[in-house]
C-alpha positions in Angstrom: -11.2 -13.0 -29.5 -7.4 -11.9 -28.4 -4.4 -13.3 -27.6 -3.2 -13.3 -23.8 0.2 -15.5 -22.5 -0.9 -17.8 -25.4 -4.6 -17.8 -24.2 -7.8 -17.8 -25.8 -10.3 -15.3 -23.3 -13.7 -13.6 -23.8 -12.2 -9.5 -23.9 -13.1 -6.5 -24.2 -14.3 -5.3 -27.5 -13.5 -1.8 -26.8 -11.2 0.4 -29.1 -10.2 2.4 -26.1 -6.2 1.0 -25.7 -5.5 -0.6 -22.1 -3.2 1.7 -21.2 -6.1 4.6 -20.6 -7.9 2.1 -18.4 -4.8 1.4 -16.1 -4.6 4.9 -16.0 -7.9 5.9 -15.2 -7.8 2.5 -12.6 -4.9 3.7 -10.7 -6.5 7.7 -10.6 -7.4 7.1 -6.9 -4.0 5.5 -5.8 -2.8 9.5 -6.4 -4.8 11.0 -3.6 -4.2 7.6 -1.5 -0.6 8.5 -1.9 -1.0 12.4 -1.2 -2.7 11.1 2.4 -0.8 8.4 3.6 2.4 10.4 3.0 2.4 12.2 6.1 1.9 8.8 8.2 6.0 8.0 8.2 6.7 11.6 9.7 3.2 12.2 12.2 5.1 10.7 15.0 7.6 13.7 14.6 4.8 16.2 13.5 2.2 15.3 16.3 5.0 15.5 19.4 6.7 19.3 18.1 3.2 20.8 17.1 0.6 19.4 19.2 2.0 18.7 22.7 2.1 14.7 22.7 5.7 12.8 23.7 7.1 10.3 21.6 6.7 7.6 23.6 2.4 8.0 23.7 2.7 7.9 20.1 5.0 5.4 19.6 2.4 3.3 21.6 -0.6 4.0 19.4 1.5 3.3 16.8 2.0 -0.3 18.5 -1.5 -0.8 19.0 -2.2 0.1 15.6 -0.3 -2.8 14.0 -1.8 -5.1 16.4 -5.1 -3.8 14.8 -3.8 -3.9 11.5 -2.7 -8.0 12.1 -7.1 -8.6 12.9 -8.6 -6.2 10.2 -6.2 -6.9 7.4 -7.4 -10.6 6.6 -11.1 -10.0 7.9 -11.3 -6.7 5.6 -10.2 -9.3 3.0 -12.5 -11.9 3.8 -15.5 -9.7 3.6 -13.7 -8.2 -0.1 -14.5 -11.7 -1.3 -17.6 -12.6 -0.1 -19.0 -8.9 -1.6 -16.9 -10.3 -5.0 -18.8 -13.9 -4.6 -21.8 -12.4 -3.9 -22.2 -9.2 -6.2 -19.7 -10.0 -8.8 -17.9 -6.5 -7.5 -15.9 -4.7 -5.3 -16.4 -1.4 -5.6 -19.1 -0.9 -2.9 -16.4 -1.8 -0.4 -13.7 0.5 -1.8 -16.6 3.5 -2.2 -17.2 3.1 1.7 -13.3 3.0 2.4 -13.0 6.5 0.5 -15.5 7.9 2.1 -14.9 7.0 5.5 -11.0 7.8 4.8 -11.6 11.3 3.6 -13.2 12.5 7.2 -10.6 10.3 9.0 -7.6 12.3 7.5 -9.1 15.6 8.4 -9.7 14.8 12.0 -6.5 13.5 12.4 -4.0 15.9 10.1 -6.4 18.8 11.5 -7.0 17.8 14.7 -9.9 19.3 17.2 -8.3 19.1 20.1 -4.4 18.9 20.9 -2.1 17.3 23.4 -5.0 14.9 23.4 -3.4 10.7 23.0 -7.1 9.3 23.3 -8.2 11.8 20.2 -4.7 11.1 18.9 -5.2 7.1 19.1 -9.1 7.2 17.9 -8.6 8.8 14.5 -5.1 6.9 13.8 -6.8 3.7 14.0 -10.4 4.5 12.4 -7.5 6.4 9.7 -5.9 3.0 8.8 -9.7 0.8 9.0 -10.5 3.1 6.3 -7.3 3.0 4.2 -7.7 -0.9 4.5 -10.8 -0.8 3.8 -10.1 0.7 0.0 -6.7 -0.9 0.0 -7.7 -4.6 0.1 -10.2 -4.5 -2.2 -8.7 -2.1 -4.5 -5.7 -4.0 -5.3 -8.1 -7.7 -5.4 -9.8 -5.5 -8.1 -6.4 -4.7 -10.3 -6.3 -8.6 -10.6 -9.9 -9.4 -11.7 -9.9 -7.1 -14.6 -6.7 -7.8 -16.1 -5.8 -11.2 -17.8 -2.1 -12.1 -18.8 1.2 -10.6 -17.6 1.6 -7.5 -19.5 -2.1 -6.2 -19.0 -1.0 -6.3 -14.4 2.2 -5.6 -14.6 1.2 -1.9 -16.8 -2.1 -2.0 -13.9 0.5 -2.4 -10.8 3.1 -0.2 -12.9 0.6 2.8 -13.1 -0.1 2.1 -9.7 3.1 2.6 -8.7 4.0 5.9 -10.9 0.8 7.2 -8.8 2.3 6.7 -5.4 5.1 8.1 -5.9 3.9 11.4 -7.7 1.3 11.5 -4.6 4.9 11.6 -2.7 6.4 14.0 -4.7 2.9 16.2 -4.1 3.4 15.9 -0.5 7.1 16.7 -0.2 7.0 19.7 -3.1 4.0 21.3 -1.0 6.9 23.3 2.0 8.8 24.8 -1.0 6.0 26.4 -2.4 6.4 30.2 -2.5 3.2 30.4 -0.8 4.6 29.4 2.2 7.0 31.1 4.6 9.0 28.3 6.0 9.9 25.0 4.0 9.3 22.8 7.1 6.3 20.6 6.9 3.6 22.1 9.2 0.1 21.9 10.5 -0.6 24.3 7.7 1.1 21.5 4.9 -1.0 19.0 6.7 -4.1 21.1 6.1 -3.2 21.7 2.3 -2.3 18.0 1.9 -5.9 16.7 3.1 -7.5 18.9 1.2 -5.9 18.1 -2.0 -5.5 14.5 -1.6 -9.3 13.9 -0.4 -10.2 15.8 -3.9 -7.8 13.4 -6.1 -9.8 10.7 -3.9 -13.2 12.0 -4.9 -12.2 13.1 -8.7 -9.8 8.9 -9.4 -12.7 7.2 -7.8 -15.4 8.9 -9.5 -13.6 8.0 -13.1 -12.3 4.3 -11.6 -15.7 3.2 -10.4 -17.6 4.7 -13.8 -15.0 3.3 -16.2 -13.7 0.3 -15.2 -15.2 -3.1 -15.0 -15.5 -5.3 -12.2 -13.7 -8.3 -13.0 -12.5 -10.7 -15.8 -15.6 -12.9 -16.5 -17.7 -10.0 -19.1 -20.1 -9.9 -22.0 -19.6 -7.8 -24.7 -20.1 -4.4 -22.9 -17.0 -5.1 -21.0 -19.3 -5.8 -17.9 -19.0 -8.6 -15.2 -20.7 -11.6 -15.4 -23.2 -12.0 -12.3 -22.5 -14.3 -9.9 -26.8 -14.9 -9.4 -26.8 -16.1 -13.2 -27.1 -20.0 -13.0 -24.2 -20.4 -15.5 -21.3 -19.0 -13.3 -21.9 -22.1 -11.4 -22.0 -24.3 -14.6 -18.0 -25.2 -13.5 -18.3 -27.6 -10.7 -14.3 -27.2 -10.2 -13.3 -22.8 -11.2 -16.4 -21.6 -9.5 -16.8 -22.9 -5.7 -18.0 -20.3 -2.9 -15.5 -18.3 -1.8 -17.7 -17.1 1.4 -15.5 -20.4 3.2 -15.1 -20.1 7.0 -12.6 -17.5 8.5 -10.8 -20.4 9.9 -9.9 -22.7 6.6 -8.3 -19.7 5.3 -5.1 -20.1 7.2 -4.8 -24.0 5.8 -5.9 -22.3 2.4 -2.7 -20.3 2.2 -0.5 -22.9 4.4 -0.5 -25.1 1.7 0.3 -22.5 -1.3 3.8 -23.2 -1.5 4.7 -19.9 -4.3 2.5 -17.9 -1.7 4.7 -18.8 1.3 8.2 -18.2 -0.8 7.1 -14.6 -1.6 5.9 -14.0 2.3 9.2 -14.8 3.2 10.8 -12.7 0.5 8.3 -9.9 1.8 9.7 -11.1 5.7 13.3 -10.7 5.1 13.5 -7.5 3.1 11.3 -5.7 5.1 12.7 -6.0 7.9 16.3 -5.1 5.8 14.6 -1.7 4.4 12.6 -1.3 8.2 16.3 -1.1 9.2 17.1 1.6 6.6 14.2 3.5 6.9 13.9 4.1 10.1 17.8 5.3 10.8 17.9 7.0 7.3 17.2 10.4 8.8 19.2 10.0 11.2 22.0 8.7 9.4 21.9 11.9 6.8 21.1 14.4 9.9 23.4 13.3 12.7 26.3 10.7 11.0 26.9 12.2 7.8 26.0 16.1 8.8 23.5 16.6 5.9 20.4 17.3 7.3 19.2 19.8 5.2 19.1 17.9 2.1 17.0 15.4 3.7 13.6 16.4 1.8 15.6 17.6 -1.4 16.9 14.0 -1.4 13.3 12.4 -1.0 11.2 14.6 -3.5 14.5 13.6 -6.2 14.5 9.8 -5.0 10.5 9.7 -5.6 10.4 11.4 -8.7 13.1 9.6 -10.1 11.6 6.1 -9.2 8.3 7.3 -11.2 10.7 8.1 -14.6 12.0 4.2 -14.1 8.5 2.7 -13.4 8.0 2.4 -17.5 11.8 0.4 -17.5 11.2 -1.7 -14.9 7.9 -2.5 -17.0 10.0 -3.6 -20.4 12.5 -5.8 -18.2 9.9 -8.2 -16.8 8.2 -8.1 -20.3 11.7 -9.7 -21.5 13.5 -11.1 -18.7 10.3 -11.8 -16.2 9.2 -10.9 -13.3 12.0 -13.1 -10.9 15.0 -11.6 -12.9 14.1 -8.4 -12.9 12.9 -8.6 -8.8 16.7 -10.6 -8.4 18.4 -7.5 -10.0 16.6 -4.8 -8.0 16.9 -6.6 -4.7 20.8 -7.0 -5.4 20.9 -3.3 -6.6 19.0 -2.6 -3.1 22.0 -4.5 -1.1 24.6 -2.7 -3.2 22.5 0.9 -1.6 22.9 -0.3 1.8 26.5 -1.9 1.7 28.0 1.8 -0.1 26.2 3.8 3.1 28.7 1.9 5.7 32.0 3.5 3.5 30.4 7.2 3.6 31.1 9.4 6.5 30.6 13.0 7.7 34.2 13.8 6.4 33.8 12.7 2.5 30.3 12.4 2.3 28.4 15.6 0.4 25.2 16.1 -1.2 25.6 14.5 -4.6 27.0 11.2 -2.3 23.3 11.4 -0.2 21.9 11.8 -3.3 22.8 9.4 -5.6 22.3 6.9 -2.9 18.8 7.9 -2.3 17.9 7.6 -6.3 20.0 4.3 -6.7 17.6 3.3 -3.9 14.6 5.0 -5.5 15.7 3.6 -8.6 16.0 0.1 -7.1 12.5 -0.5 -4.6 9.8 1.2 -8.0 10.5 -2.7 -9.1 8.9 -3.7 -6.0 5.7 -1.8 -7.1 6.2 -3.0 -10.7 6.5 -6.6 -9.6 4.6 -7.5 -6.4 1.2 -6.8 -7.5 1.6 -8.8 -10.5 3.6 -11.7 -8.6 0.7 -12.2 -6.3 -2.1 -12.4 -9.1 0.4 -15.2 -10.4 0.1 -17.0 -6.9 -3.8 -16.2 -7.0 -4.3 -18.0 -10.2 -2.4 -20.7 -9.3 -4.8 -21.0 -6.1 -7.7 -21.0 -8.3 -6.8 -23.2 -10.6 -5.7 -25.8 -7.5 -8.6 -24.7 -5.1 -11.7 -23.4 -7.7 -12.0 -20.4 -5.9 -10.5 -16.9 -6.3 -9.6 -15.7 -3.1 -8.3 -12.5 -4.4 -8.9 -10.0 -1.0 -7.6 -12.6 1.6 -4.6 -13.1 -0.4 -3.8 -8.8 -0.7 -4.6 -8.4 2.5 -2.1 -11.5 3.8 0.4 -9.5 2.0 -0.2 -6.3 3.3 0.2 -7.7 6.3 3.8 -9.2 5.5 4.7 -6.1 4.0 3.9 -4.0 7.2 4.8 -6.0 10.1 8.3 -6.6 9.2 9.1 -3.1 8.3 7.5 -2.2 11.8 10.0 -4.8 13.5 13.3 -3.6 11.2 12.3 -0.5 12.5 12.5 -1.5 16.1 15.6 -3.2 15.2 17.2 -1.2 13.5 16.8 1.9 17.0 17.5 -1.1 18.8 21.3 -1.6 17.3 22.5 1.9 17.6 20.9 2.6 21.2 22.4 -0.7 22.6 25.7 0.6 20.7 26.0 4.3 22.6 24.2 6.3 19.6 22.7 10.0 21.1 21.7 11.5 17.7 21.4 15.0 19.8 25.3 14.9 20.8 27.5 16.5 18.3 30.7 13.0 18.7 29.9 9.8 18.6 31.9 6.7 20.2 33.9 4.4 17.9 31.1 2.0 18.9 28.3 4.0 18.7 29.7 5.1 15.2 30.0 1.6 14.1 26.4 0.5 15.3 25.5 3.0 12.8 27.2 1.2 10.0 26.1 -2.0 11.2 22.3 -0.5 11.9 22.4 1.1 8.2 24.0 -1.0 5.9 25.7 -3.9 7.5 22.5 -6.2 8.6 19.7 -4.7 6.1 22.7 -5.9 3.3 22.2 -9.2 5.0 18.6 -9.5 4.3 18.5 -8.4 1.6 20.8 -11.4 0.4 18.7 -13.7 2.3 16.0 -12.3 0.1 17.3 -13.3 -2.6 18.4 -16.4 -1.7 14.2 -16.9 -1.5 13.7 -15.0 -4.9 15.6 -17.2 -6.8 13.6 -20.4 -5.5 10.2 -19.1 -6.8 8.4 -21.7 -8.0 6.3 -20.2 -10.7 7.6 -18.9 -13.9 6.1 -17.5 -16.8 6.2 -20.3 -19.2 3.9 -22.3 -15.8 1.9 -18.4 -15.5 0.7 -19.2 -19.3 -0.2 -22.8 -18.7 -2.1 -21.8 -15.6 -3.8 -19.1 -17.1 -4.4 -21.3 -20.6 -6.6 -23.1 -18.1 -8.7 -21.0 -16.3 -9.7 -19.1 -19.6 -10.6 -22.6 -21.2 -13.4 -22.9 -17.9 -13.8 -18.7 -18.6 -14.4 -19.3 -22.2 -16.9 -22.2 -21.7 -18.6 -19.5 -19.1 -18.7 -16.9 -22.0 -19.8 -19.5 -24.4 -23.2 -20.3 -22.9 
């Protein structure tokens, strides 16, 4: 037996350090990040190289977001049903990964250029397969970890892999093998091949060597839910396969989950505004477009290097305190952007802002997953059901939709105030509009999110109690 957050649990007896398990589990995230990275700029690439209009691409992206609103909860529900029946989510993860690879190929190396229908079909299928692998993968992270240390280490390692994948993608154009530093169709092809190879390799090791869940025997395997012992507790192991219409009522009555979703809503709108305008802000407003790719690559690298620091801060200060600190730092970055102008902002000023932003934002990758795991454990103790897939699907939905809303709001603000990115000169109102869109409004949304973070009802002390009670049930099962 080993102590975790003050609790006694049936635990892995393997001499392999937990960090190695977390690293092996996180390997697929590297390939996923490489394949996801071009999505942020895919609209411009299809318009520039494949002949699609920005209006058409924007319409496809809008429909894709609506598609996500339907498929995300469904896949979360299916994932929980599979876990309830088999004790593992690995089959769904494998299907999602194997489907994502050809979808990426057809999307990044199109057979028919200039076809909106072609782009529409493969873009939607890409996102469907991405959701199919991502939601059960995130839920799995909660199920083979036990306490704050293990959960934070696992999600922190995943965050590092995701940032390194972004660094790999943005570093490809500067390699000496390519004739230009721009992101071209050839770069997309290399991205597809590299990302696919990394996903296959990562999935092989993760599926083979990482356990399915937290109920384990001496060989670190999941206790099958077909075993009668699994259902020996009347409260803890109700069937997860509830009717879909019941999901909404379940999560609505989970106050910690609602608070976190409100935080994601506020922060997502602010971040969406900033992300949608940052390139125009650097390129047109500050006149420093040539530094954009370098700033992004270095920023992601800094975020990856900072992740272990955030991990240790979480262990010493708690998730809520660290989340408040990192959100405040992002707010300071947003406000600082309002005081830069084309005459005074050089590479060092832009680099500093992006560096601090990336360092601060990397905390989210360390904190958000473990926080939701707390919510799931709280729900499991309260309701007697593990619905990790449903909760992670709803978290993903609340992370994506506000970002899209923020992106539209940011573009609308500068557009209504007359900002023209193609013009060499702007009116005072247009310049003010850029400051409002990229700095003041995003900072306001971050401030609102900080107020909500301070109201999070779950803290480290309460989670020790919750996990101790869950552990008592789990030890009862392991002893039978």
